mmCIF file as Biopython writes it, N, C-alpha, C and O atoms, coordinates in Angstrom:
data_model
#
loop_
_atom_site.group_PDB
_atom_site.id
_atom_site.type_symbol
_atom_site.label_atom_id
_atom_site.label_alt_id
_atom_site.label_comp_id
_atom_site.label_asym_id
_atom_site.label_entity_id
_atom_site.label_seq_id
_atom_site.pdbx_PDB_ins_code
_atom_site.Cartn_x
_atom_site.Cartn_y
_atom_site.Cartn_z
_atom_site.occupancy
_atom_site.B_iso_or_equiv
_atom_site.auth_seq_id
_atom_site.auth_asym_id
_atom_site.pdbx_PDB_model_num
ATOM 1   N N  . UNK A ? 1  ? 115.420 114.750 109.533 1.0 0.0 1  A 1 
ATOM 2   C CA . UNK A ? 1  ? 114.115 114.473 110.421 1.0 0.0 1  A 1 
ATOM 3   C C  . UNK A ? 1  ? 113.042 114.830 109.477 1.0 0.0 1  A 1 
ATOM 4   O O  . UNK A ? 1  ? 112.010 114.171 109.348 1.0 0.0 1  A 1 
ATOM 5   N N  . UNK A ? 2  ? 113.416 116.226 108.621 1.0 0.0 2  A 1 
ATOM 6   C CA . UNK A ? 2  ? 112.316 116.458 107.900 1.0 0.0 2  A 1 
ATOM 7   C C  . UNK A ? 2  ? 111.846 115.530 106.456 1.0 0.0 2  A 1 
ATOM 8   O O  . UNK A ? 2  ? 110.896 115.647 105.682 1.0 0.0 2  A 1 
ATOM 9   N N  . UNK A ? 3  ? 113.078 114.514 106.531 1.0 0.0 3  A 1 
ATOM 10  C CA . UNK A ? 3  ? 112.646 113.437 105.265 1.0 0.0 3  A 1 
ATOM 11  C C  . UNK A ? 3  ? 111.360 112.429 105.653 1.0 0.0 3  A 1 
ATOM 12  O O  . UNK A ? 3  ? 110.487 111.981 104.908 1.0 0.0 3  A 1 
ATOM 13  N N  . UNK A ? 4  ? 111.566 112.237 107.100 1.0 0.0 4  A 1 
ATOM 14  C CA . UNK A ? 4  ? 110.412 111.346 107.692 1.0 0.0 4  A 1 
ATOM 15  C C  . UNK A ? 4  ? 109.125 111.642 107.503 1.0 0.0 4  A 1 
ATOM 16  O O  . UNK A ? 4  ? 108.197 110.875 107.248 1.0 0.0 4  A 1 
ATOM 17  N N  . UNK A ? 5  ? 109.124 113.307 107.706 1.0 0.0 5  A 1 
ATOM 18  C CA . UNK A ? 5  ? 107.581 113.880 107.546 1.0 0.0 5  A 1 
ATOM 19  C C  . UNK A ? 5  ? 107.329 113.925 106.270 1.0 0.0 5  A 1 
ATOM 20  O O  . UNK A ? 5  ? 106.157 113.693 105.974 1.0 0.0 5  A 1 
ATOM 21  N N  . UNK A ? 6  ? 108.177 114.187 105.272 1.0 0.0 6  A 1 
ATOM 22  C CA . UNK A ? 6  ? 107.848 114.200 103.961 1.0 0.0 6  A 1 
ATOM 23  C C  . UNK A ? 6  ? 107.136 112.296 103.474 1.0 0.0 6  A 1 
ATOM 24  O O  . UNK A ? 6  ? 105.987 112.051 103.106 1.0 0.0 6  A 1 
ATOM 25  N N  . UNK A ? 7  ? 108.051 111.487 103.619 1.0 0.0 7  A 1 
ATOM 26  C CA . UNK A ? 7  ? 107.520 110.102 103.360 1.0 0.0 7  A 1 
ATOM 27  C C  . UNK A ? 7  ? 106.013 110.049 104.013 1.0 0.0 7  A 1 
ATOM 28  O O  . UNK A ? 7  ? 105.001 109.838 103.345 1.0 0.0 7  A 1 
ATOM 29  N N  . UNK A ? 8  ? 106.034 110.290 105.518 1.0 0.0 8  A 1 
ATOM 30  C CA . UNK A ? 8  ? 104.670 110.176 106.135 1.0 0.0 8  A 1 
ATOM 31  C C  . UNK A ? 8  ? 103.515 111.103 105.410 1.0 0.0 8  A 1 
ATOM 32  O O  . UNK A ? 8  ? 102.354 110.708 105.297 1.0 0.0 8  A 1 
ATOM 33  N N  . UNK A ? 9  ? 103.955 112.337 104.949 1.0 0.0 9  A 1 
ATOM 34  C CA . UNK A ? 9  ? 102.717 113.169 104.116 1.0 0.0 9  A 1 
ATOM 35  C C  . UNK A ? 9  ? 102.148 112.545 103.172 1.0 0.0 9  A 1 
ATOM 36  O O  . UNK A ? 9  ? 100.942 112.547 102.923 1.0 0.0 9  A 1 
ATOM 37  N N  . UNK A ? 10 ? 103.378 111.731 102.352 1.0 0.0 10 A 1 
ATOM 38  C CA . UNK A ? 10 ? 103.167 111.531 101.204 1.0 0.0 10 A 1 
ATOM 39  C C  . UNK A ? 10 ? 102.134 110.286 100.935 1.0 0.0 10 A 1 
ATOM 40  O O  . UNK A ? 10 ? 101.242 110.170 100.095 1.0 0.0 10 A 1 
ATOM 41  N N  . UNK A ? 11 ? 102.786 109.015 102.410 1.0 0.0 11 A 1 
ATOM 42  C CA . UNK A ? 11 ? 101.579 108.393 102.462 1.0 0.0 11 A 1 
ATOM 43  C C  . UNK A ? 11 ? 100.442 108.466 102.860 1.0 0.0 11 A 1 
ATOM 44  O O  . UNK A ? 11 ? 99.681  107.608 102.413 1.0 0.0 11 A 1 
ATOM 45  N N  . UNK A ? 12 ? 99.935  109.366 103.719 1.0 0.0 12 A 1 
ATOM 46  C CA . UNK A ? 12 ? 98.818  110.033 103.724 1.0 0.0 12 A 1 
ATOM 47  C C  . UNK A ? 12 ? 98.197  110.100 102.789 1.0 0.0 12 A 1 
ATOM 48  O O  . UNK A ? 12 ? 97.169  109.439 102.637 1.0 0.0 12 A 1 
ATOM 49  N N  . UNK A ? 13 ? 98.724  111.020 101.815 1.0 0.0 13 A 1 
ATOM 50  C CA . UNK A ? 13 ? 97.848  111.551 100.538 1.0 0.0 13 A 1 
ATOM 51  C C  . UNK A ? 13 ? 97.871  110.077 99.748  1.0 0.0 13 A 1 
ATOM 52  O O  . UNK A ? 13 ? 96.864  109.935 99.055  1.0 0.0 13 A 1 
ATOM 53  N N  . UNK A ? 14 ? 98.708  109.062 99.706  1.0 0.0 14 A 1 
ATOM 54  C CA . UNK A ? 14 ? 98.404  107.883 99.151  1.0 0.0 14 A 1 
ATOM 55  C C  . UNK A ? 14 ? 97.524  107.331 99.648  1.0 0.0 14 A 1 
ATOM 56  O O  . UNK A ? 14 ? 96.742  106.937 98.782  1.0 0.0 14 A 1 
ATOM 57  N N  . UNK A ? 15 ? 97.154  107.024 100.848 1.0 0.0 15 A 1 
ATOM 58  C CA . UNK A ? 15 ? 96.280  106.202 101.554 1.0 0.0 15 A 1 
ATOM 59  C C  . UNK A ? 15 ? 94.958  107.051 100.816 1.0 0.0 15 A 1 
ATOM 60  O O  . UNK A ? 15 ? 94.318  106.548 99.893  1.0 0.0 15 A 1 
ATOM 61  N N  . UNK A ? 16 ? 94.702  108.226 101.301 1.0 0.0 16 A 1 
ATOM 62  C CA . UNK A ? 16 ? 93.592  108.950 100.806 1.0 0.0 16 A 1 
ATOM 63  C C  . UNK A ? 16 ? 93.240  108.598 99.279  1.0 0.0 16 A 1 
ATOM 64  O O  . UNK A ? 16 ? 92.113  108.209 98.973  1.0 0.0 16 A 1 
ATOM 65  N N  . UNK A ? 17 ? 94.030  108.721 98.557  1.0 0.0 17 A 1 
ATOM 66  C CA . UNK A ? 17 ? 94.008  108.314 97.100  1.0 0.0 17 A 1 
ATOM 67  C C  . UNK A ? 17 ? 93.284  106.863 96.927  1.0 0.0 17 A 1 
ATOM 68  O O  . UNK A ? 17 ? 92.350  106.689 96.145  1.0 0.0 17 A 1 
ATOM 69  N N  . UNK A ? 18 ? 93.833  105.852 97.752  1.0 0.0 18 A 1 
ATOM 70  C CA . UNK A ? 18 ? 93.341  104.692 98.058  1.0 0.0 18 A 1 
ATOM 71  C C  . UNK A ? 18 ? 92.019  104.620 98.127  1.0 0.0 18 A 1 
ATOM 72  O O  . UNK A ? 18 ? 91.308  104.201 97.214  1.0 0.0 18 A 1 
ATOM 73  N N  . UNK A ? 19 ? 91.588  105.065 99.321  1.0 0.0 19 A 1 
ATOM 74  C CA . UNK A ? 19 ? 90.461  105.121 99.929  1.0 0.0 19 A 1 
ATOM 75  C C  . UNK A ? 19 ? 89.210  105.805 98.868  1.0 0.0 19 A 1 
ATOM 76  O O  . UNK A ? 19 ? 88.075  105.332 98.830  1.0 0.0 19 A 1 
ATOM 77  N N  . UNK A ? 20 ? 89.583  106.803 98.166  1.0 0.0 20 A 1 
ATOM 78  C CA . UNK A ? 20 ? 88.837  107.411 97.164  1.0 0.0 20 A 1 
ATOM 79  C C  . UNK A ? 20 ? 88.883  106.433 95.911  1.0 0.0 20 A 1 
ATOM 80  O O  . UNK A ? 20 ? 87.855  106.206 95.272  1.0 0.0 20 A 1 
ATOM 81  N N  . UNK A ? 21 ? 89.815  105.996 95.658  1.0 0.0 21 A 1 
ATOM 82  C CA . UNK A ? 21 ? 89.552  104.717 94.471  1.0 0.0 21 A 1 
ATOM 83  C C  . UNK A ? 21 ? 88.939  103.632 94.888  1.0 0.0 21 A 1 
ATOM 84  O O  . UNK A ? 21 ? 88.333  103.046 93.991  1.0 0.0 21 A 1 
ATOM 85  N N  . UNK A ? 22 ? 88.869  103.042 96.188  1.0 0.0 22 A 1 
ATOM 86  C CA . UNK A ? 22 ? 88.250  101.834 96.684  1.0 0.0 22 A 1 
ATOM 87  C C  . UNK A ? 22 ? 86.600  102.332 96.457  1.0 0.0 22 A 1 
ATOM 88  O O  . UNK A ? 22 ? 85.809  101.743 95.722  1.0 0.0 22 A 1 
ATOM 89  N N  . UNK A ? 23 ? 86.263  103.670 97.346  1.0 0.0 23 A 1 
ATOM 90  C CA . UNK A ? 23 ? 85.030  103.711 97.681  1.0 0.0 23 A 1 
ATOM 91  C C  . UNK A ? 23 ? 84.130  104.380 96.177  1.0 0.0 23 A 1 
ATOM 92  O O  . UNK A ? 23 ? 82.900  104.333 96.160  1.0 0.0 23 A 1 
ATOM 93  N N  . UNK A ? 24 ? 84.876  104.942 95.057  1.0 0.0 24 A 1 
ATOM 94  C CA . UNK A ? 24 ? 84.160  105.576 93.937  1.0 0.0 24 A 1 
ATOM 95  C C  . UNK A ? 24 ? 84.459  104.622 92.521  1.0 0.0 24 A 1 
ATOM 96  O O  . UNK A ? 24 ? 84.407  105.041 91.364  1.0 0.0 24 A 1 
ATOM 97  N N  . UNK A ? 25 ? 84.710  103.550 92.857  1.0 0.0 25 A 1 
ATOM 98  C CA . UNK A ? 25 ? 84.681  102.768 91.341  1.0 0.0 25 A 1 
ATOM 99  C C  . UNK A ? 25 ? 83.498  102.266 91.397  1.0 0.0 25 A 1 
ATOM 100 O O  . UNK A ? 25 ? 82.917  101.769 92.362  1.0 0.0 25 A 1 
ATOM 101 N N  . UNK A ? 26 ? 83.007  102.473 89.868  1.0 0.0 26 A 1 
ATOM 102 C CA . UNK A ? 26 ? 81.716  102.230 89.478  1.0 0.0 26 A 1 
ATOM 103 C C  . UNK A ? 26 ? 81.259  100.547 89.562  1.0 0.0 26 A 1 
ATOM 104 O O  . UNK A ? 26 ? 82.013  99.645  89.199  1.0 0.0 26 A 1 
ATOM 105 N N  . UNK A ? 27 ? 80.139  100.368 90.010  1.0 0.0 27 A 1 
ATOM 106 C CA . UNK A ? 27 ? 79.390  98.883  90.558  1.0 0.0 27 A 1 
ATOM 107 C C  . UNK A ? 27 ? 79.688  98.308  88.935  1.0 0.0 27 A 1 
ATOM 108 O O  . UNK A ? 27 ? 79.791  99.098  87.997  1.0 0.0 27 A 1 
ATOM 109 N N  . UNK A ? 28 ? 79.794  96.986  88.788  1.0 0.0 28 A 1 
ATOM 110 C CA . UNK A ? 28 ? 79.797  96.285  87.799  1.0 0.0 28 A 1 
ATOM 111 C C  . UNK A ? 28 ? 80.308  95.020  87.707  1.0 0.0 28 A 1 
ATOM 112 O O  . UNK A ? 28 ? 80.679  94.669  88.827  1.0 0.0 28 A 1 
ATOM 113 N N  . UNK A ? 29 ? 80.525  94.053  86.762  1.0 0.0 29 A 1 
ATOM 114 C CA . UNK A ? 29 ? 81.308  93.085  86.702  1.0 0.0 29 A 1 
ATOM 115 C C  . UNK A ? 29 ? 82.833  92.858  87.194  1.0 0.0 29 A 1 
ATOM 116 O O  . UNK A ? 29 ? 83.216  91.947  87.929  1.0 0.0 29 A 1 
ATOM 117 N N  . UNK A ? 30 ? 83.590  93.854  86.644  1.0 0.0 30 A 1 
ATOM 118 C CA . UNK A ? 30 ? 84.760  94.222  86.845  1.0 0.0 30 A 1 
ATOM 119 C C  . UNK A ? 30 ? 85.213  94.835  88.150  1.0 0.0 30 A 1 
ATOM 120 O O  . UNK A ? 30 ? 86.426  94.961  88.319  1.0 0.0 30 A 1 
ATOM 121 N N  . UNK A ? 31 ? 84.283  95.274  89.198  1.0 0.0 31 A 1 
ATOM 122 C CA . UNK A ? 31 ? 84.681  96.029  90.015  1.0 0.0 31 A 1 
ATOM 123 C C  . UNK A ? 31 ? 85.540  95.821  91.039  1.0 0.0 31 A 1 
ATOM 124 O O  . UNK A ? 31 ? 85.917  96.773  91.722  1.0 0.0 31 A 1 
ATOM 125 N N  . UNK A ? 32 ? 85.955  94.568  91.273  1.0 0.0 32 A 1 
ATOM 126 C CA . UNK A ? 32 ? 86.993  93.904  92.253  1.0 0.0 32 A 1 
ATOM 127 C C  . UNK A ? 32 ? 88.341  93.895  91.722  1.0 0.0 32 A 1 
ATOM 128 O O  . UNK A ? 32 ? 89.372  94.085  92.368  1.0 0.0 32 A 1 
ATOM 129 N N  . UNK A ? 33 ? 88.212  93.607  90.229  1.0 0.0 33 A 1 
ATOM 130 C CA . UNK A ? 33 ? 89.569  93.874  89.326  1.0 0.0 33 A 1 
ATOM 131 C C  . UNK A ? 33 ? 90.341  95.297  89.060  1.0 0.0 33 A 1 
ATOM 132 O O  . UNK A ? 33 ? 91.547  95.510  88.935  1.0 0.0 33 A 1 
ATOM 133 N N  . UNK A ? 34 ? 88.898  96.464  89.004  1.0 0.0 34 A 1 
ATOM 134 C CA . UNK A ? 34 ? 89.257  97.757  88.823  1.0 0.0 34 A 1 
ATOM 135 C C  . UNK A ? 34 ? 90.087  98.096  90.268  1.0 0.0 34 A 1 
ATOM 136 O O  . UNK A ? 34 ? 91.220  98.565  90.381  1.0 0.0 34 A 1 
ATOM 137 N N  . UNK A ? 35 ? 89.208  97.729  91.248  1.0 0.0 35 A 1 
ATOM 138 C CA . UNK A ? 35 ? 89.962  98.270  92.707  1.0 0.0 35 A 1 
ATOM 139 C C  . UNK A ? 35 ? 91.043  97.649  92.943  1.0 0.0 35 A 1 
ATOM 140 O O  . UNK A ? 35 ? 91.900  98.338  93.497  1.0 0.0 35 A 1 
ATOM 141 N N  . UNK A ? 36 ? 91.344  96.476  92.698  1.0 0.0 36 A 1 
ATOM 142 C CA . UNK A ? 36 ? 92.721  96.010  92.820  1.0 0.0 36 A 1 
ATOM 143 C C  . UNK A ? 36 ? 93.781  96.279  91.878  1.0 0.0 36 A 1 
ATOM 144 O O  . UNK A ? 36 ? 94.940  96.014  92.198  1.0 0.0 36 A 1 
ATOM 145 N N  . UNK A ? 37 ? 93.487  96.813  90.666  1.0 0.0 37 A 1 
ATOM 146 C CA . UNK A ? 37 ? 94.547  97.425  89.870  1.0 0.0 37 A 1 
ATOM 147 C C  . UNK A ? 37 ? 94.846  98.734  90.148  1.0 0.0 37 A 1 
ATOM 148 O O  . UNK A ? 37 ? 95.926  99.175  89.755  1.0 0.0 37 A 1 
ATOM 149 N N  . UNK A ? 38 ? 93.922  99.587  90.884  1.0 0.0 38 A 1 
ATOM 150 C CA . UNK A ? 38 ? 94.285  100.936 91.448  1.0 0.0 38 A 1 
ATOM 151 C C  . UNK A ? 38 ? 95.153  100.991 92.737  1.0 0.0 38 A 1 
ATOM 152 O O  . UNK A ? 38 ? 95.993  101.842 93.029  1.0 0.0 38 A 1 
ATOM 153 N N  . UNK A ? 39 ? 94.739  99.817  93.496  1.0 0.0 39 A 1 
ATOM 154 C CA . UNK A ? 39 ? 95.181  100.089 94.812  1.0 0.0 39 A 1 
ATOM 155 C C  . UNK A ? 39 ? 96.729  99.432  94.667  1.0 0.0 39 A 1 
ATOM 156 O O  . UNK A ? 39 ? 97.719  99.756  95.323  1.0 0.0 39 A 1 
ATOM 157 N N  . UNK A ? 40 ? 96.644  98.503  93.704  1.0 0.0 40 A 1 
ATOM 158 C CA . UNK A ? 40 ? 97.949  97.924  93.580  1.0 0.0 40 A 1 
ATOM 159 C C  . UNK A ? 40 ? 98.967  99.067  92.723  1.0 0.0 40 A 1 
ATOM 160 O O  . UNK A ? 40 ? 100.177 99.228  92.882  1.0 0.0 40 A 1 
ATOM 161 N N  . UNK A ? 41 ? 98.228  99.647  91.959  1.0 0.0 41 A 1 
ATOM 162 C CA . UNK A ? 41 ? 99.302  101.063 91.302  1.0 0.0 41 A 1 
ATOM 163 C C  . UNK A ? 41 ? 99.821  101.800 92.180  1.0 0.0 41 A 1 
ATOM 164 O O  . UNK A ? 41 ? 101.022 102.009 92.352  1.0 0.0 41 A 1 
ATOM 165 N N  . UNK A ? 42 ? 98.812  102.275 92.845  1.0 0.0 42 A 1 
ATOM 166 C CA . UNK A ? 42 ? 99.055  103.412 93.812  1.0 0.0 42 A 1 
ATOM 167 C C  . UNK A ? 42 ? 100.222 103.077 94.839  1.0 0.0 42 A 1 
ATOM 168 O O  . UNK A ? 42 ? 101.147 103.864 95.037  1.0 0.0 42 A 1 
ATOM 169 N N  . UNK A ? 43 ? 100.106 101.839 95.480  1.0 0.0 43 A 1 
ATOM 170 C CA . UNK A ? 43 ? 101.053 101.087 96.245  1.0 0.0 43 A 1 
ATOM 171 C C  . UNK A ? 43 ? 102.270 100.747 95.668  1.0 0.0 43 A 1 
ATOM 172 O O  . UNK A ? 43 ? 103.283 100.792 96.366  1.0 0.0 43 A 1 
ATOM 173 N N  . UNK A ? 44 ? 102.341 100.338 94.235  1.0 0.0 44 A 1 
ATOM 174 C CA . UNK A ? 44 ? 103.715 100.189 93.853  1.0 0.0 44 A 1 
ATOM 175 C C  . UNK A ? 44 ? 104.298 101.610 93.657  1.0 0.0 44 A 1 
ATOM 176 O O  . UNK A ? 44 ? 105.470 101.786 93.988  1.0 0.0 44 A 1 
ATOM 177 N N  . UNK A ? 45 ? 103.557 102.671 93.131  1.0 0.0 45 A 1 
ATOM 178 C CA . UNK A ? 45 ? 103.998 103.906 92.810  1.0 0.0 45 A 1 
ATOM 179 C C  . UNK A ? 45 ? 104.733 104.435 94.105  1.0 0.0 45 A 1 
ATOM 180 O O  . UNK A ? 45 ? 105.862 104.925 94.066  1.0 0.0 45 A 1 
ATOM 181 N N  . UNK A ? 46 ? 104.056 104.303 95.143  1.0 0.0 46 A 1 
ATOM 182 C CA . UNK A ? 46 ? 104.631 104.760 96.391  1.0 0.0 46 A 1 
ATOM 183 C C  . UNK A ? 46 ? 105.960 104.268 96.888  1.0 0.0 46 A 1 
ATOM 184 O O  . UNK A ? 46 ? 106.883 105.010 97.227  1.0 0.0 46 A 1 
ATOM 185 N N  . UNK A ? 47 ? 105.983 102.779 96.906  1.0 0.0 47 A 1 
ATOM 186 C CA . UNK A ? 47 ? 107.032 102.146 97.403  1.0 0.0 47 A 1 
ATOM 187 C C  . UNK A ? 47 ? 108.399 102.533 96.410  1.0 0.0 47 A 1 
ATOM 188 O O  . UNK A ? 47 ? 109.536 102.822 96.785  1.0 0.0 47 A 1 
ATOM 189 N N  . UNK A ? 48 ? 107.879 102.433 95.062  1.0 0.0 48 A 1 
ATOM 190 C CA . UNK A ? 48 ? 109.066 103.072 94.389  1.0 0.0 48 A 1 
ATOM 191 C C  . UNK A ? 48 ? 109.788 104.178 94.763  1.0 0.0 48 A 1 
ATOM 192 O O  . UNK A ? 48 ? 110.958 104.288 95.129  1.0 0.0 48 A 1 
ATOM 193 N N  . UNK A ? 49 ? 108.700 105.170 94.579  1.0 0.0 49 A 1 
ATOM 194 C CA . UNK A ? 49 ? 109.086 107.018 95.024  1.0 0.0 49 A 1 
ATOM 195 C C  . UNK A ? 49 ? 109.767 106.998 96.656  1.0 0.0 49 A 1 
ATOM 196 O O  . UNK A ? 49 ? 110.636 107.803 96.991  1.0 0.0 49 A 1 
ATOM 197 N N  . UNK A ? 50 ? 109.238 105.991 97.540  1.0 0.0 50 A 1 
ATOM 198 C CA . UNK A ? 50 ? 109.751 105.936 98.951  1.0 0.0 50 A 1 
ATOM 199 C C  . UNK A ? 50 ? 111.311 105.490 98.885  1.0 0.0 50 A 1 
ATOM 200 O O  . UNK A ? 50 ? 112.179 106.223 99.361  1.0 0.0 50 A 1 
ATOM 201 N N  . UNK A ? 51 ? 111.649 104.138 98.214  1.0 0.0 51 A 1 
ATOM 202 C CA . UNK A ? 51 ? 112.505 103.749 98.206  1.0 0.0 51 A 1 
ATOM 203 C C  . UNK A ? 51 ? 113.801 104.418 97.444  1.0 0.0 51 A 1 
ATOM 204 O O  . UNK A ? 51 ? 114.994 104.309 97.730  1.0 0.0 51 A 1 
ATOM 205 N N  . UNK A ? 52 ? 113.223 105.084 96.473  1.0 0.0 52 A 1 
ATOM 206 C CA . UNK A ? 52 ? 114.196 105.909 95.561  1.0 0.0 52 A 1 
ATOM 207 C C  . UNK A ? 52 ? 114.685 107.559 96.392  1.0 0.0 52 A 1 
ATOM 208 O O  . UNK A ? 52 ? 115.676 108.289 96.382  1.0 0.0 52 A 1 
ATOM 209 N N  . UNK A ? 53 ? 113.536 107.553 96.950  1.0 0.0 53 A 1 
ATOM 210 C CA . UNK A ? 53 ? 114.198 109.124 97.557  1.0 0.0 53 A 1 
ATOM 211 C C  . UNK A ? 53 ? 114.767 108.627 99.193  1.0 0.0 53 A 1 
ATOM 212 O O  . UNK A ? 53 ? 115.439 109.430 99.841  1.0 0.0 53 A 1 
ATOM 213 N N  . UNK A ? 54 ? 114.501 107.534 99.650  1.0 0.0 54 A 1 
ATOM 214 C CA . UNK A ? 54 ? 115.227 107.243 100.826 1.0 0.0 54 A 1 
ATOM 215 C C  . UNK A ? 54 ? 116.969 107.009 100.331 1.0 0.0 54 A 1 
ATOM 216 O O  . UNK A ? 54 ? 117.942 107.364 100.997 1.0 0.0 54 A 1 
ATOM 217 N N  . UNK A ? 55 ? 116.992 106.421 99.195  1.0 0.0 55 A 1 
ATOM 218 C CA . UNK A ? 55 ? 118.427 105.786 99.051  1.0 0.0 55 A 1 
ATOM 219 C C  . UNK A ? 55 ? 119.087 107.272 98.345  1.0 0.0 55 A 1 
ATOM 220 O O  . UNK A ? 55 ? 120.302 107.435 98.462  1.0 0.0 55 A 1 
ATOM 221 N N  . UNK A ? 56 ? 118.430 108.126 97.763  1.0 0.0 56 A 1 
ATOM 222 C CA . UNK A ? 56 ? 119.223 109.299 97.566  1.0 0.0 56 A 1 
ATOM 223 C C  . UNK A ? 56 ? 119.795 109.928 98.961  1.0 0.0 56 A 1 
ATOM 224 O O  . UNK A ? 56 ? 120.909 110.392 99.206  1.0 0.0 56 A 1 
ATOM 225 N N  . UNK A ? 57 ? 118.593 109.771 99.824  1.0 0.0 57 A 1 
ATOM 226 C CA . UNK A ? 57 ? 119.233 110.500 101.023 1.0 0.0 57 A 1 
ATOM 227 C C  . UNK A ? 57 ? 120.229 109.875 102.062 1.0 0.0 57 A 1 
ATOM 228 O O  . UNK A ? 57 ? 120.941 110.497 102.850 1.0 0.0 57 A 1 
ATOM 229 N N  . UNK A ? 58 ? 120.136 108.520 101.902 1.0 0.0 58 A 1 
ATOM 230 C CA . UNK A ? 58 ? 120.941 107.768 102.952 1.0 0.0 58 A 1 
ATOM 231 C C  . UNK A ? 58 ? 121.550 106.840 102.037 1.0 0.0 58 A 1 
ATOM 232 O O  . UNK A ? 58 ? 121.073 105.705 102.065 1.0 0.0 58 A 1 
ATOM 233 N N  . UNK A ? 59 ? 122.655 107.092 101.090 1.0 0.0 59 A 1 
ATOM 234 C CA . UNK A ? 59 ? 123.420 106.051 100.584 1.0 0.0 59 A 1 
ATOM 235 C C  . UNK A ? 59 ? 124.109 104.887 101.041 1.0 0.0 59 A 1 
ATOM 236 O O  . UNK A ? 59 ? 124.945 105.073 101.925 1.0 0.0 59 A 1 
ATOM 237 N N  . UNK A ? 60 ? 123.930 103.701 100.613 1.0 0.0 60 A 1 
ATOM 238 C CA . UNK A ? 60 ? 124.784 102.686 101.430 1.0 0.0 60 A 1 
ATOM 239 C C  . UNK A ? 60 ? 126.357 103.053 101.000 1.0 0.0 60 A 1 
ATOM 240 O O  . UNK A ? 60 ? 127.118 103.070 101.967 1.0 0.0 60 A 1 
ATOM 241 N N  . UNK A ? 61 ? 126.856 103.294 99.943  1.0 0.0 61 A 1 
ATOM 242 C CA . UNK A ? 61 ? 128.235 103.305 99.605  1.0 0.0 61 A 1 
ATOM 243 C C  . UNK A ? 61 ? 128.065 105.087 99.710  1.0 0.0 61 A 1 
ATOM 244 O O  . UNK A ? 61 ? 127.186 105.761 99.175  1.0 0.0 61 A 1 
ATOM 245 N N  . UNK A ? 62 ? 129.162 105.551 100.544 1.0 0.0 62 A 1 
ATOM 246 C CA . UNK A ? 62 ? 129.354 106.915 100.579 1.0 0.0 62 A 1 
ATOM 247 C C  . UNK A ? 62 ? 130.303 107.215 99.505  1.0 0.0 62 A 1 
ATOM 248 O O  . UNK A ? 62 ? 131.170 106.432 99.116  1.0 0.0 62 A 1 
ATOM 249 N N  . UNK A ? 63 ? 130.069 108.520 98.997  1.0 0.0 63 A 1 
ATOM 250 C CA . UNK A ? 63 ? 131.126 109.156 98.130  1.0 0.0 63 A 1 
ATOM 251 C C  . UNK A ? 63 ? 132.393 109.252 98.437  1.0 0.0 63 A 1 
ATOM 252 O O  . UNK A ? 63 ? 132.616 109.807 99.512  1.0 0.0 63 A 1 
ATOM 253 N N  . UNK A ? 64 ? 133.443 108.828 97.735  1.0 0.0 64 A 1 
ATOM 254 C CA . UNK A ? 64 ? 134.932 109.302 98.117  1.0 0.0 64 A 1 
ATOM 255 C C  . UNK A ? 64 ? 135.562 110.129 97.295  1.0 0.0 64 A 1 
ATOM 256 O O  . UNK A ? 64 ? 135.086 110.418 96.197  1.0 0.0 64 A 1 
ATOM 257 N N  . UNK A ? 65 ? 136.629 110.571 97.705  1.0 0.0 65 A 1 
ATOM 258 C CA . UNK A ? 65 ? 137.316 111.453 96.652  1.0 0.0 65 A 1 
ATOM 259 C C  . UNK A ? 65 ? 138.970 111.141 96.345  1.0 0.0 65 A 1 
ATOM 260 O O  . UNK A ? 65 ? 139.902 111.011 97.138  1.0 0.0 65 A 1 
ATOM 261 N N  . UNK A ? 66 ? 138.942 111.093 95.251  1.0 0.0 66 A 1 
ATOM 262 C CA . UNK A ? 66 ? 139.987 110.494 94.553  1.0 0.0 66 A 1 
ATOM 263 C C  . UNK A ? 66 ? 141.516 111.421 95.179  1.0 0.0 66 A 1 
ATOM 264 O O  . UNK A ? 66 ? 141.722 112.613 95.406  1.0 0.0 66 A 1 
ATOM 265 N N  . UNK A ? 67 ? 142.381 110.152 95.293  1.0 0.0 67 A 1 
ATOM 266 C CA . UNK A ? 67 ? 143.577 111.166 95.931  1.0 0.0 67 A 1 
ATOM 267 C C  . UNK A ? 67 ? 144.768 111.845 94.640  1.0 0.0 67 A 1 
ATOM 268 O O  . UNK A ? 67 ? 145.784 112.530 94.757  1.0 0.0 67 A 1 
ATOM 269 N N  . UNK A ? 68 ? 144.182 111.372 93.658  1.0 0.0 68 A 1 
ATOM 270 C CA . UNK A ? 68 ? 145.010 111.800 92.486  1.0 0.0 68 A 1 
ATOM 271 C C  . UNK A ? 68 ? 144.881 113.609 92.215  1.0 0.0 68 A 1 
ATOM 272 O O  . UNK A ? 68 ? 143.760 114.111 92.295  1.0 0.0 68 A 1 
ATOM 273 N N  . UNK A ? 69 ? 145.840 114.310 91.966  1.0 0.0 69 A 1 
ATOM 274 C CA . UNK A ? 69 ? 145.650 115.861 91.499  1.0 0.0 69 A 1 
ATOM 275 C C  . UNK A ? 69 ? 145.314 115.730 89.938  1.0 0.0 69 A 1 
ATOM 276 O O  . UNK A ? 69 ? 145.962 115.020 89.168  1.0 0.0 69 A 1 
ATOM 277 N N  . UNK A ? 70 ? 144.121 116.577 89.548  1.0 0.0 70 A 1 
ATOM 278 C CA . UNK A ? 70 ? 143.953 116.848 88.388  1.0 0.0 70 A 1 
ATOM 279 C C  . UNK A ? 70 ? 144.357 117.906 88.071  1.0 0.0 70 A 1 
ATOM 280 O O  . UNK A ? 70 ? 144.332 118.759 88.958  1.0 0.0 70 A 1 
ATOM 281 N N  . UNK A ? 71 ? 144.859 118.288 86.791  1.0 0.0 71 A 1 
ATOM 282 C CA . UNK A ? 71 ? 145.460 119.684 86.224  1.0 0.0 71 A 1 
ATOM 283 C C  . UNK A ? 71 ? 144.348 120.305 85.833  1.0 0.0 71 A 1 
ATOM 284 O O  . UNK A ? 71 ? 144.412 121.429 85.334  1.0 0.0 71 A 1 
#
């Protein structure tokens, strides 16, 4: 259950960073491009981290023990 809280906590941090990057990008001809790049970068990094973290906590293939005896 603690893993869910960490994922949500990091999501809140990423959303706060997204809001800051959206609000504090300087005005100019490329403002929309810079905003889009910042938001997509943060979203992609969060999704990659979350998928990797959850895959390590809940693997699809469980590890198994070999039946051979090792000397």
